[in-house]
GUNUBA-735264 format. One line per 5 residues: number of its first residue (from 1); for each residue y, z, x of N, C-alpha, C. Coordinates in Angstrom, 2 decimals. Layout:
! residues N
NUM = Y,Z,X,Y,Z,X,Y,Z,X  ...;
***
This chain:
! residues 210
1 = 75.51,199.79,55.34,75.58,198.35,55.12,76.13,197.67,56.37  75.51,196.58,56.77,75.95,195.86,57.96,77.22,195.07,57.67  78.17,195.14,58.59,79.43,194.41,58.41,79.20,192.91,58.47  79.97,192.17,57.69,79.95,190.71,57.71,81.30,190.27,58.27  81.27,189.58,59.40,82.51,189.07,60.00,82.43,187.55,60.12;
6 = 81.65,187.09,61.09,81.44,185.65,61.28,79.95,185.37,61.38  79.50,184.38,60.66,78.09,184.02,60.65,77.94,182.55,61.05  77.19,182.31,62.11,76.82,180.94,62.50,75.32,180.83,62.34  74.89,179.98,61.44,73.46,179.94,61.11,73.09,178.63,60.45  71.78,178.40,60.38,71.25,177.29,59.59,71.54,177.53,58.12;
11 = 71.93,176.48,57.42,72.13,176.54,55.97,70.99,175.79,55.29  70.38,176.43,54.31,69.25,175.82,53.60,69.70,175.37,52.21  69.54,174.10,51.88,69.90,173.62,50.54,68.76,173.86,49.56  69.02,174.60,48.50,68.00,174.88,47.50,68.06,173.76,46.47  67.16,172.81,46.60,67.23,171.60,45.77,65.94,171.37,44.99;
16 = 66.08,170.56,43.95,64.93,170.08,43.17,65.22,168.64,42.80  64.32,167.75,43.16,64.48,166.32,42.92,65.81,165.80,43.46  66.17,166.32,44.64,67.34,165.82,45.33,68.66,166.42,44.89  68.66,167.35,43.94,69.90,167.97,43.47,69.84,169.48,43.65  71.00,170.08,43.87,71.05,171.54,44.00,70.55,172.18,42.71;
21 = 69.71,173.17,42.86,69.12,173.82,41.69,70.16,174.67,40.97  70.29,174.47,39.66,71.20,175.24,38.83,70.42,176.29,38.05  71.12,177.32,37.59,70.54,178.37,36.75,69.32,179.05,37.39  69.41,179.28,38.68,68.35,180.01,39.38,68.50,181.48,39.01  67.58,181.98,38.18,67.74,183.35,37.69,67.09,184.36,38.64;
26 = 67.31,185.63,38.35,66.83,186.67,39.25,65.31,186.77,39.25  64.66,186.35,38.16,63.20,186.36,38.15,62.66,185.25,39.04  63.41,184.18,39.18,63.02,183.11,40.10,63.29,183.55,41.55  64.38,184.32,41.74,64.69,184.81,43.08,63.62,185.79,43.53  63.27,186.74,42.66,62.17,187.67,42.97,61.47,188.05,41.67;
31 = 60.25,187.54,41.46,59.52,187.80,40.22,59.23,189.29,39.99  58.99,189.62,38.73,58.85,191.02,38.30,57.74,191.76,39.01  56.70,191.09,39.46,55.58,191.81,40.09,55.96,192.41,41.44  57.12,192.02,41.96,57.56,192.56,43.25,58.61,193.66,43.09  58.78,194.14,41.87,59.81,195.15,41.60,59.26,196.57,41.55;
36 = 58.05,196.77,42.01,57.41,198.09,41.91,57.90,199.07,42.96  58.67,198.59,43.92,59.14,199.44,45.00,60.65,199.62,44.93  61.12,200.75,45.44,62.56,200.97,45.58,62.98,200.80,47.04  62.02,200.43,47.88,62.32,200.17,49.29,62.88,198.75,49.43  63.75,198.57,50.40,64.39,197.26,50.58,63.65,196.37,51.56;
41 = 62.65,196.92,52.25,61.91,196.15,53.24,60.75,195.40,52.60  60.34,194.33,53.26,59.16,193.54,52.89,59.30,192.82,51.55  60.52,192.71,51.04,60.71,192.01,49.77,60.79,190.49,49.95  60.95,190.04,51.19,61.05,188.60,51.41,59.75,187.87,51.03  58.64,188.60,51.02,57.38,187.97,50.62,57.42,187.51,49.16;
46 = 58.26,188.18,48.36,58.39,187.79,46.96,59.54,186.86,46.68  60.40,186.61,47.68,61.56,185.77,47.47,61.15,184.34,47.11  61.63,183.87,45.97,61.32,182.51,45.48,59.81,182.25,45.47  59.05,183.28,45.11,57.59,183.21,45.23,57.01,182.01,44.47  57.47,181.79,43.26,56.88,180.72,42.45,57.33,179.34,42.92;
51 = 58.41,179.29,43.68,58.87,178.02,44.23,58.17,177.70,45.55  57.93,178.74,46.34,57.40,178.49,47.69,55.88,178.56,47.77  55.22,178.89,46.65,53.77,179.09,46.67,53.07,178.16,45.68  52.01,177.53,46.13,51.19,176.69,45.24,50.33,177.55,44.33  49.70,176.91,43.36,48.86,177.63,42.40,47.72,178.36,43.08;
56 = 47.23,177.84,44.21,46.12,178.49,44.91,46.59,179.59,45.86  47.91,179.86,45.88,48.45,180.93,46.72,48.88,180.50,48.10  48.67,179.24,48.42,49.06,178.74,49.74,50.53,178.34,49.74  51.17,178.35,50.91,52.59,177.97,50.98,52.79,176.51,50.63  53.84,176.23,49.88,54.18,174.84,49.54,55.07,174.30,50.66;
61 = 54.58,173.34,51.43,55.36,172.82,52.57,56.64,172.11,52.16  56.75,171.74,50.89,57.94,171.04,50.42,59.10,171.99,50.13  58.81,173.29,49.98,59.89,174.22,49.69,60.72,174.46,50.94  62.04,174.44,50.77,62.93,174.40,51.93,62.71,175.56,52.90  62.54,176.77,52.41,62.43,177.92,53.32,61.06,177.99,54.00;
66 = 60.11,177.15,53.56,58.82,177.06,54.25,58.86,176.05,55.39  59.89,175.25,55.43,60.00,174.22,56.46,60.52,174.85,57.75  59.92,174.51,58.88,60.28,175.15,60.17,61.78,175.16,60.46  62.47,174.09,60.10,63.89,173.99,60.42,64.74,175.00,59.68  64.21,175.54,58.55,65.02,176.41,57.70,64.48,177.84,57.59;
71 = 63.41,178.15,58.31,62.80,179.46,58.15,63.71,180.60,58.59  64.66,180.33,59.45,65.59,181.37,59.90,66.99,181.18,59.31  67.08,180.49,58.20,68.38,180.22,57.58,69.05,181.52,57.16  70.34,181.62,57.47,71.12,182.77,57.05,72.07,182.44,55.91  72.13,181.13,55.57,73.02,180.65,54.51,72.18,179.86,53.50;
76 = 72.44,180.09,52.23,71.74,179.36,51.16,72.79,178.62,50.34  72.53,177.35,50.05,73.43,176.55,49.23,72.69,176.19,47.94  73.28,176.54,46.80,72.60,176.35,45.52,73.55,175.76,44.48  73.02,175.54,43.27,73.80,174.98,42.18,74.46,176.03,41.30  74.93,175.59,40.14,75.70,176.45,39.25,74.89,177.65,38.73;
81 = 75.63,178.71,38.42,75.10,179.89,37.73,73.97,180.56,38.50  74.14,180.67,39.80,73.10,181.28,40.63,73.04,182.79,40.35  71.82,183.30,40.22,71.62,184.74,40.01,71.74,185.17,38.57  71.60,184.25,37.63,71.66,184.61,36.21,70.39,185.35,35.81  70.33,185.77,34.56,69.14,186.49,34.08,69.31,187.99,34.15;
86 = 68.21,188.70,34.31,68.23,190.16,34.27,68.95,190.74,35.48  69.42,191.96,35.29,70.11,192.66,36.39,69.07,193.34,37.26  68.85,192.85,38.44,67.91,193.48,39.36,68.46,193.40,40.78  68.70,194.59,41.36,69.26,194.64,42.70,68.26,194.17,43.74  66.99,194.07,43.34,65.98,193.56,44.26,66.29,192.11,44.68;
91 = 67.05,191.38,43.86,67.35,189.98,44.20,68.17,189.88,45.49  69.31,190.56,45.61,70.00,190.52,46.91,69.21,191.22,48.01  68.43,192.24,47.67,67.60,192.90,48.69,66.63,191.89,49.30  66.01,191.06,48.45,65.02,190.09,48.93,65.70,189.03,49.80  66.89,188.60,49.41,67.63,187.63,50.22,67.95,188.22,51.59;
96 = 68.41,189.48,51.60,68.72,190.14,52.86,67.49,190.28,53.74  66.36,190.63,53.13,65.14,190.80,53.91,64.69,189.48,54.52  65.06,188.38,53.87,64.76,187.04,54.41,65.73,186.68,55.54  66.87,187.38,55.58,67.88,187.09,56.60,69.05,186.30,56.06  69.10,186.10,54.75,70.19,185.35,54.12,71.33,186.30,53.77;
101 = 72.50,186.07,54.38,73.64,186.96,54.14,74.84,186.21,53.54  74.65,184.95,53.22,75.71,184.18,52.57,75.09,183.18,51.61  75.58,183.15,50.37,75.13,182.18,49.38,76.35,181.39,48.91  76.24,180.08,48.94,77.32,179.18,48.52,76.88,178.47,47.25  77.69,178.56,46.20,77.34,177.93,44.93,78.61,177.68,44.12;
106 = 78.54,176.78,43.12,79.71,176.53,42.27,80.06,177.72,41.38  79.06,178.53,41.01,79.31,179.70,40.18,78.14,180.67,40.30  78.43,181.94,40.01,77.43,183.00,40.09,77.45,183.82,38.80  76.30,184.38,38.45,76.27,185.37,37.37,77.01,186.61,37.84  77.77,187.24,36.93,78.66,188.33,37.32,77.94,189.49,37.99;
111 = 76.84,189.95,37.40,76.15,191.13,37.95,75.58,190.82,39.32  74.96,189.67,39.47,74.44,189.29,40.77,75.57,189.18,41.78  76.67,188.58,41.38,77.83,188.41,42.25,78.30,189.78,42.78  78.40,190.76,41.89,78.81,192.11,42.30,77.76,192.77,43.19  76.49,192.57,42.86,75.42,193.17,43.67,75.39,192.61,45.09;
116 = 75.79,191.36,45.24,75.85,190.78,46.59,76.82,191.58,47.46  78.02,191.80,46.96,79.01,192.54,47.73,78.54,193.95,48.04  77.85,194.57,47.11,77.38,195.95,47.30,76.30,196.05,48.37  75.71,194.91,48.72,74.61,194.92,49.68,74.89,194.12,50.95  76.12,193.67,51.13,76.48,193.00,52.37,76.26,191.50,52.40;
121 = 76.12,190.89,51.22,75.98,189.44,51.13,77.31,188.85,50.66  77.74,187.78,51.31,78.97,187.10,50.92,78.65,185.94,49.98  79.03,186.04,48.70,78.86,184.91,47.78,80.13,184.06,47.77  80.01,182.80,48.12,81.16,181.91,48.19,81.09,180.91,47.04  82.14,180.88,46.24,82.19,179.96,45.10,83.10,178.79,45.44;
126 = 82.54,177.58,45.35,83.27,176.35,45.64,82.97,175.32,44.55  83.84,174.35,44.35,83.56,173.30,43.36,82.22,172.62,43.61  81.61,172.15,42.52,80.28,171.56,42.63,80.24,170.42,43.64  81.27,169.56,43.62,81.28,168.40,44.51,81.23,168.84,45.98  81.93,169.93,46.29,81.93,170.42,47.68,80.56,171.02,48.01;
131 = 80.01,171.79,47.08,78.68,172.37,47.31,77.64,171.27,47.51  77.75,170.23,46.72,76.81,169.10,46.84,76.94,168.45,48.21  78.18,168.27,48.68,78.40,167.67,49.99,77.86,168.57,51.10  78.07,169.88,50.95,77.54,170.81,51.95,76.01,170.80,51.94  75.43,170.72,50.74,73.98,170.65,50.65,73.42,169.41,51.32;
136 = 74.13,168.29,51.16,73.70,167.05,51.80,73.76,167.17,53.32  74.82,167.81,53.82,74.92,168.00,55.27,73.82,168.93,55.76  73.55,169.98,55.00,72.51,170.93,55.40,71.14,170.27,55.42  70.98,169.24,54.62,69.71,168.52,54.60,69.55,167.51,55.72  70.59,167.36,56.53,70.54,166.40,57.63,69.94,167.00,58.89;
141 = 70.10,166.29,59.98,69.50,166.74,61.24,70.23,167.92,61.86  71.54,168.06,61.56,72.32,169.19,62.06,72.74,170.04,60.87  72.16,171.24,60.76,72.43,172.07,59.59,72.99,173.44,59.99  73.72,173.48,61.11,74.35,174.73,61.55,75.77,174.81,60.99  76.03,175.86,60.24,77.34,176.11,59.66,77.89,177.42,60.22;
146 = 79.20,177.56,60.21,79.83,178.83,60.57,80.69,179.30,59.39  80.50,180.54,59.01,81.28,181.16,57.94,82.13,182.26,58.57  83.43,182.09,58.52,84.38,183.04,59.09,85.07,183.76,57.94  84.68,185.00,57.70,85.23,185.74,56.57,86.68,186.11,56.81  87.04,186.50,58.02,88.42,186.88,58.30,89.38,185.72,57.99;
151 = 89.02,184.51,58.41,89.86,183.34,58.16,89.58,182.71,56.80  88.48,183.10,56.16,88.04,182.53,54.89,87.85,181.02,54.99  87.02,180.65,55.98,86.79,179.24,56.27,85.31,179.01,56.58  84.77,177.92,56.05,83.44,177.44,56.41,83.64,176.24,57.33  82.98,176.25,58.49,83.01,175.10,59.38,81.67,174.38,59.28;
156 = 81.71,173.12,58.91,80.50,172.33,58.69,79.97,171.79,60.01  78.76,171.25,60.02,78.20,170.71,61.26,79.06,169.63,61.91  79.83,168.89,61.11,80.67,167.84,61.69,82.07,168.33,62.05  82.30,169.66,61.93,83.56,170.24,62.36,84.62,170.38,61.28  84.33,169.94,60.07,85.30,170.07,58.99,85.42,171.54,58.57;
161 = 86.65,171.97,58.28,86.87,173.34,57.82,87.18,173.34,56.32  86.44,174.18,55.60,86.62,174.29,54.15,87.01,175.71,53.82  88.17,175.88,53.19,88.66,177.22,52.85,87.99,177.72,51.57  87.83,179.02,51.48,87.29,179.63,50.27,88.09,180.88,49.93  88.06,181.24,48.66,88.76,182.43,48.18,87.81,183.62,48.13;
166 = 88.37,184.80,48.33,87.59,186.03,48.19,88.55,187.16,47.86  88.12,188.04,46.97,88.94,189.19,46.61,89.23,190.03,47.85  90.49,190.45,48.01,90.89,191.17,49.22,90.13,192.48,49.38  89.89,193.19,48.28,89.14,194.44,48.38,87.70,194.20,48.79  87.09,193.18,48.21,85.71,192.85,48.57,85.63,192.39,50.02;
171 = 86.62,191.63,50.44,86.67,191.14,51.82,86.73,192.32,52.78  87.59,193.29,52.48,87.73,194.46,53.36,86.43,195.24,53.45  85.74,195.40,52.33,84.50,196.17,52.35,83.42,195.48,53.18  83.35,194.14,53.11,82.37,193.41,53.90,82.72,193.46,55.38  83.99,193.25,55.71,84.40,193.27,57.11,84.12,194.62,57.76;
176 = 84.26,195.69,56.98,84.05,197.03,57.51,82.62,197.53,57.32  81.81,196.76,56.59,80.43,197.18,56.36,80.32,198.39,55.46  81.17,198.44,54.42,81.20,199.60,53.53,80.81,199.18,52.12  79.84,199.89,51.55,79.52,199.67,50.14,80.50,200.49,49.29  80.26,200.57,47.97,81.19,201.28,47.08,81.36,202.74,47.48;
181 = 80.24,203.39,47.83,80.32,204.79,48.23,81.09,204.92,49.54  80.82,204.03,50.46,81.51,204.06,51.75,83.00,203.87,51.59  83.40,202.94,50.70,84.82,202.72,50.47,85.47,203.96,49.86  84.76,204.63,48.97,85.29,205.85,48.37,85.47,206.93,49.43  84.52,207.04,50.34,84.60,208.08,51.37,85.72,207.85,52.37;
186 = 86.26,206.63,52.43,87.41,206.43,53.31,88.63,207.20,52.81  88.61,207.60,51.54,89.70,208.39,50.96,89.30,209.86,50.83  88.33,210.30,51.63,87.80,211.66,51.50,88.89,212.72,51.67  89.80,212.55,52.64,90.87,213.53,52.86,91.78,213.62,51.64  92.14,212.48,51.08,93.01,212.46,49.90,92.32,213.12,48.72;
191 = 91.03,212.86,48.55,90.27,213.47,47.46,90.21,214.99,47.63  89.98,215.43,48.87,89.90,216.87,49.14,91.24,217.56,48.86  92.34,216.90,49.25,93.66,217.46,48.99,93.92,217.59,47.49  93.53,216.58,46.73,93.69,216.64,45.28,92.86,217.78,44.68  91.63,217.93,45.15,90.77,218.98,44.62,91.34,220.37,44.91;
196 = 91.94,220.54,46.10,92.54,221.83,46.43,93.76,222.11,45.54  94.59,221.10,45.31,95.75,221.27,44.44,95.33,221.59,43.02  94.31,220.90,42.54,93.84,221.15,41.19,93.27,222.54,41.06  92.51,222.97,42.06,91.92,224.31,42.03,92.99,225.39,41.99  94.08,225.16,42.74,95.17,226.13,42.77,95.95,226.14,41.46;
201 = 96.17,224.96,40.90,96.98,224.87,39.68,96.20,225.19,38.42  94.91,224.91,38.44,94.08,225.11,37.22,92.78,225.82,37.59  92.87,227.07,38.04,91.66,227.78,38.50,90.60,227.95,37.44  91.03,227.90,36.16,90.04,228.08,35.07,89.04,226.94,34.98  89.35,225.82,35.68,88.39,224.70,35.66,87.23,224.93,36.63;
206 = 87.42,225.89,37.53,86.37,226.17,38.50,85.28,227.00,37.87  84.06,226.74,38.24,82.92,227.52,37.75,82.26,228.21,38.91  81.70,229.36,38.64,81.01,230.10,39.70,79.67,229.46,40.00  79.38,229.40,41.25,78.07,228.85,41.65,76.97,229.79,41.20  75.87,229.19,40.74,74.74,229.99,40.32,74.94,230.55,38.92;
***
């Protein structure tokens, strides 16, 4: 997993009729027809497929990520309850394949929220009013934001700094680029020592190979 430290990137506001989209579920993030693979590459073609594609299969120029200014966005700003619906790890995979490594929203579905951390995406939860203001700025002519995980601060295009909270354990795993397995392996020596002590004290728990 790639470490997340500081990200300076275009922020794309995910809006509908001028408001941040709420209740964007995982089927909207990546529809079921794109779940046939266990590979993490090439999933961006399915990301927000029904939003970014017209009925005839052509790109919808009104969708934010189809617009030239936002095609390389690394930050997504959305409304409440982002990532709700079914549990599918393909949703953060598709965001990563698009190049999005930070999502800012007033709230997230729990499973999606956890899957983000497991895949190197930083989900930032802020009050709706702040998210709305950030979305408005992202929709302007200057939409470059900086997200500093170490300092836990977002710097807006006009230079304002907005603090955000993050669990210390999750923060450490992102800064070091370690998923759950990687974090466990940092204690490999301690685990090995415990296994040796247990084997010596309770040999009957050991089984013969084969």
